[in-house]
C-alpha positions in Angstrom: 0.3 0.4 0.2 2.5 2.6 1.1 4.7 2.0 -2.6 1.1 2.5 -4.5 0.7 6.1 -2.3 4.0 6.9 -3.2 3.4 7.0 -7.0 0.1 9.2 -6.9 1.1 12.2 -8.2 1.6 15.7 -6.1 -1.5 17.3 -6.9 -3.9 14.3 -6.3 -1.9 13.5 -2.6 -4.5 12.6 0.2 -3.6 11.5 3.6 -4.2 7.6 4.6 -7.3 7.0 5.7 -8.7 8.9 2.5 -6.3 6.2 0.5 -7.7 3.5 1.9 -11.5 4.8 1.0 -10.3 4.6 -2.7 -8.7 1.1 -2.2 -11.9 -0.2 -0.5 -14.8 1.7 -1.5 -16.6 -1.7 -2.3 -16.4 -2.7 1.2 -17.0 0.9 2.8 -19.9 0.6 0.5 -21.6 -2.7 1.2 -23.7 -3.7 4.6 -20.5 -5.4 6.3 -18.7 -1.8 6.9 -21.4 -1.0 9.4 -20.5 0.9 12.2 -16.7 0.5 10.4 -14.3 3.8 10.2 -10.5 4.4 9.1 -9.5 5.6 12.0 -5.9 7.6 11.2 -3.8 6.0 13.7 -5.4 2.5 12.9 -4.9 2.9 9.2 -1.3 4.1 9.4 -0.3 1.2 12.1 -1.6 -0.8 8.9 0.3 1.2 6.5 4.0 0.6 8.3 3.4 -2.6 9.2 2.4 -2.4 13.3 -0.6 -3.9 13.0 -2.4 -6.8 11.1 -5.4 -5.2 9.1 -8.8 -5.6 10.3 -10.8 -9.3 9.8 -13.4 -7.4 8.1 -11.7 -6.2 5.3 -9.8 -9.0 4.8 -13.1 -11.6 4.9 -14.4 -9.8 2.6 -11.9 -9.9 -0.2 -11.0 -13.2 0.2 -13.7 -14.0 -2.2 -12.4 -14.4 -6.0 -15.3 -12.1 -6.8 -14.7 -9.8 -5.0 -11.0 -9.8 -6.0 -12.5 -9.0 -9.3 -14.3 -5.9 -7.8 -11.5 -4.5 -6.2 -9.5 -4.6 -9.3 -12.5 -2.6 -11.1 -12.0 0.0 -7.9 -8.4 0.2 -8.8 -9.2 0.6 -12.2 -11.3 3.7 -11.8 -10.4 5.1 -8.2 -6.3 4.8 -8.1 -5.1 4.5 -11.6 -6.2 7.9 -12.3 -4.3 9.3 -9.9 -1.1 7.7 -10.8 2.2 9.8 -12.7 2.9 6.3 -13.8 0.3 3.7 -13.4 2.8 0.9 -15.1 5.6 1.8 -13.0 3.5 1.4 -9.4 2.5 -1.6 -10.8 6.6 -2.6 -11.7 7.2 -1.8 -8.6 4.5 -4.0 -6.9 5.8 -7.0 -8.8 9.4 -6.7 -8.3 8.5 -6.4 -4.2 6.1 -9.8 -4.3 8.9 -11.5 -6.6 11.6 -10.6 -4.5 10.0 -11.8 -1.2 11.8 -14.8 0.0 9.2 -15.7 2.4 6.7 -16.3 -0.3 6.5 -19.9 -2.1 7.7 -20.4 -5.5 4.3 -21.9 -6.3 2.4 -18.8 -5.3 4.4 -16.6 -7.0 4.3 -18.5 -10.1 0.8 -18.3 -9.8 0.4 -14.6 -9.1 2.7 -14.2 -11.6 0.6 -15.5 -14.6 -1.9 -12.8 -14.5 1.0 -9.7 -14.4 2.1 -10.9 -18.1 -0.6 -10.0 -19.7 -1.5 -6.6 -19.9 -5.1 -6.5 -19.4 -4.7 -8.6 -16.3 -2.5 -6.7 -14.2 -4.9 -5.3 -12.1 -6.4 -8.4 -10.9 -2.9 -9.3 -10.3 -2.7 -6.7 -8.4 -6.1 -7.3 -6.6 -5.2 -10.8 -5.6 -1.8 -9.5 -4.0 -3.7 -7.1 -2.2 -5.8 -10.0 -0.8 -2.8 -11.9 -0.1 -1.1 -10.0 1.4 -3.7 -9.3 4.2 -4.5 -12.9 4.5 -1.1 -13.8 5.0 0.4 -14.6 8.6 1.0 -11.1 10.3 4.8 -10.2 11.9 4.7 -7.1 14.0 7.3 -4.5 12.1 9.8 -3.1 14.7 10.7 0.2 13.6 12.6 1.3 16.9 15.6 1.0 15.4 18.6 3.2 14.9 17.2 6.0 12.8 14.9 6.9 15.9 17.7 6.8 18.2 20.1 9.3 15.6 21.9 11.6 17.4 23.7 14.6 16.1 22.1 17.8 14.8 19.1 16.3 13.4 15.8 15.1 14.5 14.9 11.6 14.1 12.5 10.9 11.1 9.4 9.6 13.0 7.0 9.1 10.2 6.7 5.4 11.6 6.8 6.6 15.4 3.9 8.8 15.7 0.7 7.9 13.9 -1.6 10.4 13.5 0.7 13.4 12.5 0.2 14.1 8.9 -0.6 17.2 7.6 -3.9 17.8 5.9 -3.7 18.5 2.4 -4.7 22.5 1.5 -8.2 23.5 -0.5 -7.3 22.5 -3.9 -8.3 26.0 -4.6 -5.8 27.2 -2.4 -4.1 30.9 -4.2 -3.1 34.6 -3.8 -1.1 33.9 -1.0 2.8 33.8 -2.3 3.8 36.9 -0.2 2.9 35.3 3.0 4.1 32.1 2.5 7.8 34.0 1.9 7.2 35.9 5.0 6.0 33.4 7.0 9.6 30.9 6.1 11.2 33.4 6.7 10.0 34.5 10.6 9.9 30.8 11.2 13.7 30.5 10.6 14.3 33.8 12.6 12.0 33.2 14.9 11.5 29.4 15.6 8.1 29.8 17.2 5.0 32.0 15.1 2.1 32.4 15.9 -0.1 33.3 12.4 -3.3 35.8 13.8 -6.4 36.8 12.0 -9.9 37.2 12.2 -12.2 33.8 11.6 -12.6 32.7 8.1 -9.5 34.4 6.7 -7.5 31.3 5.6 -4.9 30.7 8.5 -5.2 26.9 8.2 -4.9 26.9 4.8 -2.1 28.7 4.5 -0.5 26.8 6.9 -1.2 23.5 5.8 0.2 25.0 1.9 3.2 26.1 4.1 4.0 23.1 4.5 3.2 21.1 1.4 5.1 23.6 -0.6 8.2 23.7 2.4 8.2 20.1 3.0 12.2 19.3 1.9 13.1 22.1 4.1 12.2 19.6 7.5 13.0 16.3 8.2 9.6 16.4 9.8 6.3 18.5 10.2 3.9 17.1 12.8 0.0 18.5 12.5 -2.1 18.4 15.7 -5.9 20.0 15.7 -6.3 21.6 18.8 -9.1 20.8 21.1 -9.1 22.9 23.9 -5.9 21.9 26.2 -2.3 21.6 24.8 -1.5 19.0 27.4 -3.9 16.5 26.3 -3.3 17.4 23.1 0.3 15.8 24.0 -1.0 13.0 25.5 -3.5 11.8 23.0 -0.5 11.7 20.0 -0.6 7.9 19.1 2.9 6.5 19.2 4.1 3.1 18.3 5.5 2.4 22.0 2.4 3.2 23.8 1.0 0.5 25.2 -2.6 -0.7 26.5 -1.5 -0.8 29.9 -0.2 3.3 29.8 -2.1 5.6 31.7 -2.2 9.2 30.7 0.5 10.3 32.9 2.8 8.0 31.0 1.5 8.8 27.8 2.4 12.1 28.4 5.8 11.9 30.0 6.9 9.6 27.1 5.3 12.0 24.5 6.3 14.9 26.0 10.5 13.9 26.4 10.2 13.1 22.6 9.0 16.5 21.9 11.3 17.7 23.7 14.2 15.8 21.7 13.5 17.2 18.7 15.7 19.4 16.8 14.5 22.8 14.5 14.8 20.6 11.7 11.2 19.6 13.2 8.0 21.9 12.4 4.9 21.5 14.8 1.8 23.0 13.5 -0.9 23.7 15.6 -4.1 24.6 14.3 -7.0 26.7 15.4 -5.3 27.6 19.1 -8.4 29.7 19.7 -7.1 30.6 23.6 -5.5 33.8 25.2 -2.1 33.1 26.8 -3.4 32.6 30.0 -6.2 30.0 29.2 -3.6 27.1 28.3 -1.0 27.0 31.1 1.0 24.1 29.4 1.9 26.8 26.4 4.9 28.0 28.3 6.3 23.9 28.0 5.4 24.0 24.1 7.3 27.2 23.5 10.4 25.4 25.1 10.8 22.7 22.7 13.9 23.2 20.2 11.1 22.2 17.1 10.3 25.0 15.0 6.2 26.0 16.0 3.6 27.5 14.2 0.2 28.0 15.7 -3.3 29.3 13.8 -4.8 31.9 16.0 -7.8 34.3 16.6 -5.6 35.4 19.4 -3.5 38.0 19.7 -0.4 37.1 21.2 1.4 40.1 22.3 5.4 39.9 22.9 5.5 36.8 20.7 6.6 36.6 16.9 3.3 37.1 15.4 2.4 37.0 11.5 -1.0 38.9 10.6 -3.3 37.3 7.4 -5.6 40.1 6.3 -7.5 40.1 3.0 -6.1 38.9 -0.2 -4.9 42.0 -1.6 -5.4 41.0 -5.2 -8.8 41.6 -6.8 -8.2 39.0 -9.5 -7.1 36.4 -7.1 -10.4 36.7 -5.3 -12.4 36.6 -8.6 -10.3 33.7 -9.5 -11.7 31.9 -6.0 -15.0 32.8 -6.7 -14.8 31.5 -10.3 -13.7 28.1 -9.3 -17.4 27.8 -7.4 -19.4 29.6 -9.2 -19.3 28.6 -12.7 -21.3 31.7 -14.4 -18.8 34.2 -12.8 -17.1 35.5 -16.0 -21.0 36.1 -17.7 -21.7 38.3 -14.4 -18.0 39.8 -13.5 -18.9 43.1 -12.4 -21.6 42.2 -10.0 -19.3 39.2 -9.1 -16.7 41.2 -8.1 -18.9 43.7 -6.3 -20.2 41.0 -4.2 -16.1 40.5 -2.9 -16.1 44.0 -2.1 -19.0 44.8 0.1 -18.1 41.1 2.3 -14.5 42.9 2.7 -12.5 40.5 0.5 -13.2 37.9 3.4 -12.1 34.6 2.2 -14.5 32.3 3.7 -17.5 34.6 2.8 -16.6 35.0 -1.1 -16.6 31.1 -1.0 -19.9 30.8 0.7 -21.1 33.4 -2.1 -19.9 32.1 -4.9 -21.5 28.2 -3.7 -24.8 30.6 -2.9 -25.1 31.4 -6.7 -23.7 28.0 -8.0 -26.8 26.9 -6.2 -29.2 29.4 -7.9 -30.6 30.3 -4.3 -30.5 33.8 -5.8 -29.2 35.7 -8.7 -26.5 37.7 -8.4 -28.1 41.2 -8.4 -31.1 40.3 -5.7 -27.6 38.6 -3.7 -25.8 42.4 -4.1 -29.0 43.9 -2.9 -29.4 41.4 0.1 -25.9 42.2 1.0 -26.7 46.2 0.8 -29.2 46.4 2.9 -27.6 44.1 5.6 -24.4 47.0 4.9 -27.2 49.9 5.6 -28.4 48.3 8.6 -25.0 47.6 10.2 -23.7 51.6 9.5 -26.5 52.7 12.1 -25.2 50.8 15.1 -21.9 49.9 16.6 -20.2 47.5 14.3 -16.8 46.4 16.4 -17.1 45.8 19.9 -13.4 44.0 20.3 -13.0 41.4 23.5 -9.5 41.0 24.8 -8.2 38.1 23.2 -9.5 39.3 19.4 -12.3 37.7 18.8 -15.3 39.7 17.9 -19.1 38.3 17.0 -20.1 41.5 15.6 -17.6 42.3 13.4 -19.1 42.9 10.0 -17.5 39.5 8.2 -19.2 37.8 11.4 -22.5 39.6 9.9 -22.2 38.9 6.3 -21.2 35.3 7.1 -25.0 35.3 9.3 -26.7 36.9 6.1 -25.3 34.4 3.4 -26.6 31.4 5.8 -29.5 32.8 6.6 -30.6 32.8 2.2 -30.0 29.7 2.3 -33.6 28.7 3.9 -32.1 25.0 4.7 -34.8 22.1 5.7 -36.0 21.0 9.1 -33.7 17.9 8.7 -30.8 19.9 7.9 -31.3 22.2 10.5 -31.6 19.4 12.7 -28.0 17.9 11.0 -26.8 21.5 11.5 -27.5 21.7 15.3 -26.3 18.2 16.1 -22.6 19.0 14.2 -21.9 21.9 16.4 -20.4 19.5 18.6 -18.0 17.6 16.4 -13.9 18.0 17.5 -12.3 20.4 15.0 -10.7 17.5 13.1 -14.2 15.9 12.0 -15.4 12.7 12.1 -16.8 10.2 9.4 -19.6 11.1 7.7 -21.3 7.3 7.8 -20.5 7.5 11.7 -22.4 10.6 12.5 -25.0 9.3 10.1 -25.5 6.4 12.4 -25.5 8.1 15.5 -28.6 10.7 13.7 -30.4 7.7 12.6 -30.0 8.9 9.3 -31.0 6.5 6.5 -28.7 8.1 3.7 -25.9 10.8 3.7 -28.2 12.8 0.7 -28.8 15.8 3.4 -25.1 16.1 4.6 -23.7 16.0 1.1 -26.1 18.8 0.2 -24.8 20.8 3.3 -21.4 19.8 2.2 -22.3 21.1 -1.7 -23.4 24.7 0.4 -20.4 25.0 2.0 -22.0 24.9 5.4 -20.1 21.7 6.2 -16.7 20.9 5.6 -15.6 17.4 4.3 -12.3 15.6 3.0 -12.4 14.0 -0.2 -15.9 12.1 1.1 -15.3 10.7 3.8 -14.5 13.3 7.5 -17.2 16.1 8.3 -17.1 18.9 10.5 -18.0 22.4 10.9 -15.9 25.4 9.9 -15.5 27.7 13.4 -17.4 30.7 11.9 -20.4 28.4 11.0 -20.2 26.8 13.9 -20.8 29.7 16.2 -23.6 30.8 13.8 -25.2 27.4 14.0 -25.2 27.1 17.6 -27.1 30.6 18.1 -29.5 30.1 15.2 -29.9 26.4 16.1 -30.3 26.6 19.7 -29.1 22.9 20.3 -30.5 21.3 23.7 -30.8 18.0 25.7 -34.5 17.4 24.0 -33.5 19.0 20.9 -30.3 16.7 20.6 -31.8 13.7 22.3 -30.4 11.1 19.5 -27.5 11.8 19.4 -27.3 11.5 22.8 -28.8 8.4 22.8 -26.9 7.0 20.4 -23.4 7.8 22.3 -24.8 6.2 25.4 -25.8 3.3 23.7 -21.9 3.2 22.7 -20.9 4.0 25.9 -23.1 1.7 27.6 -21.2 -1.4 25.5 -18.5 -2.0 27.9 -17.2 -5.1 26.5 -17.1 -3.5 22.8 -14.6 -1.0 21.8 -14.6 1.5 19.0 -11.5 2.9 17.1 -12.8 7.0 17.3 -13.5 7.0 21.0 -11.0 9.7 21.3 -13.1 11.8 19.1 -16.6 10.7 20.8 -15.1 11.8 24.1 -14.1 15.0 22.9 -18.0 15.3 20.9 -19.2 14.7 25.0 -16.8 17.5 26.2 -18.2 20.1 23.9 -22.1 19.0 24.6 -21.2 19.5 28.3 -19.4 23.2 27.3 -22.2 23.6 24.5 -25.9 22.2 24.9 -28.5 23.7 27.3 -29.1 21.1 29.7 -33.1 21.3 29.4 -33.8 17.8 30.9 -31.7 17.2 34.1 -32.4 14.2 34.5 -31.7 12.9 31.0 -28.7 15.0 31.1 -27.6 13.4 34.4 -28.0 9.9 33.1 -26.0 10.4 30.0 -22.7 11.9 31.7 -23.4 8.8 34.6 -22.8 6.2 31.8 -20.5 8.0 29.7 -18.1 8.2 33.2 -17.4 4.6 33.0 -16.1 3.9 29.4 -14.2 7.3 29.4 -12.6 5.4 32.1 -12.0 2.2 30.6 -10.0 4.3 28.1 -8.3 6.3 30.8 -9.5 9.3 29.5 -8.6 11.5 32.7 -9.8 15.2 31.3 -13.2 13.5 30.7 -13.6 12.0 33.7 -12.4 15.3 35.8 -14.8 17.7 33.4 -17.5 15.2 34.1 -17.2 14.7 37.8 -17.0 19.1 38.0 -20.1 19.1 35.8 -22.0 16.6 38.3 -20.7 18.5 41.4 -22.2 21.7 40.0 -25.2 20.2 38.2 -26.2 18.8 42.2 -25.0 22.0 44.2 -28.1 22.0 47.1 -30.6 19.8 46.9 -32.6 20.7 44.4 -31.3 19.0 41.8 -30.8 14.8 41.4 -31.6 11.6 43.2 -29.9 9.8 45.6 -29.2 7.7 43.0 -27.3 10.8 41.4 -25.0 11.5 44.4 -23.9 8.2 45.3 -22.3 7.8 41.7 -20.7 10.9 41.9 -19.3 10.1 45.0 -18.7 6.6 43.6 -17.0 8.2 40.7 -14.7 10.5 43.0 -13.6 7.3 45.1 -12.8 5.9 41.2 -10.3 8.7 40.7 -9.0 9.1 44.4 -5.3 8.0 44.5 -5.5 7.4 48.7 -7.1 4.3 49.5 -8.2 5.7 52.4 -10.0 8.6 50.9 -11.5 6.4 48.4 -12.7 3.8 51.0 -14.5 7.0 52.8 -16.1 8.2 49.6 -17.5 4.8 48.7 -18.6 4.8 51.9 -20.4 7.8 51.8 -21.6 7.2 48.5 -23.5 4.1 49.9 -24.9 6.1 52.6 -26.5 7.8 50.2 -29.4 4.9 49.4 -31.6 4.6 52.3 -33.5 1.7 51.0 -32.5 -1.0 48.7 -35.6 -1.7 45.8 -35.8 -3.7 42.4 -34.3 -0.2 40.9 -31.5 0.6 42.5 -30.0 -2.6 43.5 -27.8 -2.8 40.7 -26.1 0.4 41.7 -26.0 -0.9 45.3 -23.9 -4.1 44.5 -21.7 -2.6 42.3 -21.1 0.0 45.1 -20.3 -2.9 47.9 -18.2 -4.3 45.3 -16.1 -1.3 44.9 -15.8 -0.9 48.5 -14.7 -4.2 48.4 -12.4 -3.8 46.1 -10.3 -1.1 47.8 -10.6 -2.9 51.4 -8.7 -5.7 49.7 -5.7 -3.2 48.1 -5.7 -1.9 51.6 -5.3 -4.8 52.7 -8.2 -5.2 55.1 -9.2 -9.0 53.9 -12.3 -9.6 56.0 -14.2 -6.5 55.3 -13.1 -6.6 51.6 -14.8 -10.2 52.1 -18.2 -8.8 53.8 -18.5 -6.1 51.1 -18.3 -8.4 47.8 -20.4 -11.2 49.4 -22.9 -8.3 50.1 -22.6 -7.3 46.4 -22.7 -10.6 45.1 -26.0 -11.5 47.5 -27.8 -8.2 45.8 -27.4 -9.6 42.0 -28.5 -13.0 43.4 -31.6 -11.7 45.1 -32.3 -9.6 42.1 -31.7 -11.9 39.4 -29.1 -9.9 38.3 -26.3 -12.1 37.7 -26.2 -12.4 33.8 -25.2 -8.4 33.7 -21.8 -7.5 32.6 -21.3 -5.9 35.9 -21.1 -9.8 37.6 -17.9 -10.8 35.6 -15.5 -8.4 37.4 -17.6 -8.6 40.7 -17.6 -12.6 41.1 -13.7 -12.7 39.6 -12.7 -10.0 42.2 -14.4 -12.3 44.9 -12.7 -15.2 43.7 -9.0 -14.0 43.6 -10.0 -12.9 47.4 -10.7 -16.3 48.5 -8.0 -17.7 46.8 -5.4 -15.1 48.7 -7.7 -16.5 51.6 -6.8 -20.1 51.6 -10.0 -20.9 50.2 -9.6 -21.6 46.3 -12.0 -24.5 46.3 -15.1 -21.9 46.9 -13.2 -19.6 44.6 -13.7 -22.1 41.9 -17.1 -22.9 42.5 -17.9 -19.3 42.7 -16.1 -18.8 38.5 -17.8 -22.1 37.7 -20.7 -20.9 38.1 -20.3 -17.6 36.6 -18.9 -19.5 33.3 -22.6 -21.1 32.8 -24.1 -17.6 33.5 -22.0 -16.3 30.5 -22.7 -19.2 28.6 -26.3 -19.0 28.8 -27.4 -15.5 28.6 -24.4 -15.2 26.0 -21.8 -17.2 24.5 -18.8 -19.4 25.4 -16.5 -17.7 22.8 -16.6 -14.4 24.3 -14.1 -12.3 26.1 -15.6 -12.4 29.3 -15.6 -16.2 29.0 -12.0 -16.0 28.2 -11.5 -13.8 31.0 -13.8 -16.1 33.3 -11.3 -19.6 32.2 -8.1 -17.9 32.5 -9.2 -16.8 36.2 -10.4 -20.5 36.8 -6.4 -21.4 35.2 -4.4 -19.2 37.7 -5.8 -20.9 40.2 -5.7 -24.3 39.4 -1.7 -23.0 38.6 -1.9 -22.3 42.6 -3.1 -25.7 44.0 -0.3 -27.0 41.4 -3.3 -29.0 39.1 -1.1 -28.4 35.8 -3.4 -30.5 33.8 -6.6 -28.7 34.6 -5.0 -25.2 34.4 -3.9 -26.2 31.0 -7.2 -27.2 30.0 -8.5 -23.6 31.1 -6.0 -21.7 29.5 -6.2 -23.5 26.2 -9.9 -22.5 26.2 -8.8 -18.9 27.2 -6.0 -18.7 24.0 -8.9 -20.0 22.0 -11.0 -17.1 22.6 -8.1 -14.6 22.4 -6.8 -15.7 19.4 -10.2 -15.2 17.3 -11.4 -11.9 18.9 -7.9 -10.5 18.8 -7.1 -11.8 15.4 -6.2 -8.6 13.8 -4.0 -7.5 17.3 -1.9 -10.5 17.5 0.5 -8.2 20.0 -2.3 -8.7 22.6 -2.4 -12.3 22.2 1.4 -12.8 22.8 1.2 -10.3 26.0 -1.5 -13.0 26.9 1.2 -15.7 26.7 3.8 -13.1 28.7 1.6 -12.5 31.6 1.5 -16.1 32.2 4.9 -16.3 32.4 5.3 -13.2 34.3 2.7 -14.1 37.0 3.6 -17.7 37.8 7.4 -18.1 36.8 8.0 -21.7 38.7 5.3 -24.0 36.4 3.9 -20.9 34.3 6.9 -21.0 31.7 7.0 -24.3 31.1 3.0 -24.2 30.9 2.9 -21.4 28.4 5.5 -23.4 26.4 3.3 -26.2 26.4 0.1 -24.0 25.4 2.3 -22.2 22.5 4.0 -26.2 21.0 0.6 -27.5 20.9 -1.0 -24.2 19.4 1.6 -24.4 16.5 
């Protein structure tokens, strides 16, 4: 795939997820791809040999008919983008023929398709399918080039997964002087703030600079600012990040690596729209040795600033309008007047041109409407700047607002805009967003893309321009009631604790925006939403989000007017979960239990969890008898109210069994786990992860009691499930084998080797 992507022409360059969308379009349009998204970090791992490609894609293209369809897709989507498709095919053929790990019989079979010119694309399609199905061997990128010393930074393309700079708009023009000036300033000052009003083209200039000067730098990294620099560094996706790494450990490793980069690396931080005092981590980032380019609406006095103003050349702006309005030359005089009346504001010019192209208004009528707006503005104070340089009453804002109102979008499209307000700056897959809103197709979203209100990278990832987001918030007034479909969808995902989604960071950023921007007109529903999101964030160790939820719940439950005893108990439980001191956590958990005065069918599940959590804390604190007492109370409630089938019973009984084993009661521990295994098998299946975890726990107990034969049986059952479920993540399977060796060195190593031998 890397070989093919390298042959795409400069003018057609795209990022890795977009490239795979083009290659696997047939799969992405099929029912098999429901809820599937090309996450940027994961795609980079596939492309660099860090992870096995998704089994869904492998299975889909395993059929010969789908390989033929793949050949057709490559013909239509990929070949036209290449400068020399024959050279690309030749390079792939040589890569294949020179691979010593492929049998001669396989080479002979596939090479027969390469010789006739008319079947070369079928050769490529079958080769791609073969490559996906082969046994996966993870590539080690921690080599000498990453440890290079001297005056240059290490090459980090294969080391930081989600750092690719987006392409500038294909209609980018008229900024040659600014590009030269920006390069000079970065050379002389190292840190530059590219400052200007919203919609003037700061982000596009930064992307165009990265494209034009990429050969000047060893690395160019790109970060879309989402409100917190510390979190942005933490959320970066490095190849050596481990699943068990907490946020503090991830930040420590990432920050240390970024500090080591030198001035041959450029870091772009896009949409840094805060003041110097609003992000406490800014002084630390400014001490990095690499060059940094911020795009911002805020004026950072005392720092190196390049203010981006309107494009000076009228011909360039007319050319921009003509790119979106096919009759621009026919109505040149009117179009030029429209450009001037919107103050040559780049985004306003683009929106006006798209409005004309859609035929909503003729040029004469649009000009008249804009003149009416201008006249009304002259009768009031136009500009009242606020301290960070942003200005909601400035003329450019009103022009965009007028253009927005002229479209008269449908009720369905207004609903989409209302919910789009909460997407993170980097956007999300259009298919996933449509699924969140339960849309049957993408027609309304595609119409909004055509109007210019919704931004799209190719046709896959959608987001709102910051200006449009501000206007949509004021116009559509999103609330808990109005956005109930979105909240229900996100809540449903978070309640599926055993399911992992590749786009979880964007999901959590969306939740963060909901907390900040949504009107809370149904407090009961909103509290329940937060309470269900918290455990899912905790599962991913997303501390920024869990802290925000606790602060929000504290604010909402201040006094006794709002919320119920259940809400207050959950808040205390979540605070205990975040507490680092066991004694303080125990106190909070006991306070949580005290909130529930009477156990009923409605709150029994919660009370059971509170007892289990308190028991776990006592166990950590070395108070075994108290731990046993509360764990047994929790399990008793699950039995009493027929809740043993729920997901929560698994960690409860697992932890109880571990405690019994520590208390020299392994027979009781095994009995509890056997009962749990039967329940999981009855209510779910004996091929799910929960069943594997119970089998693993039973294997551990058998090891401790020196029942090697029975331990082997349980571990083999567990490993078989892990291998099926984690088929595309072999490193997780390997970690499981390592756990056996490390936990029980006396017998574990021999046992693990036996399992490995039997597997082979």
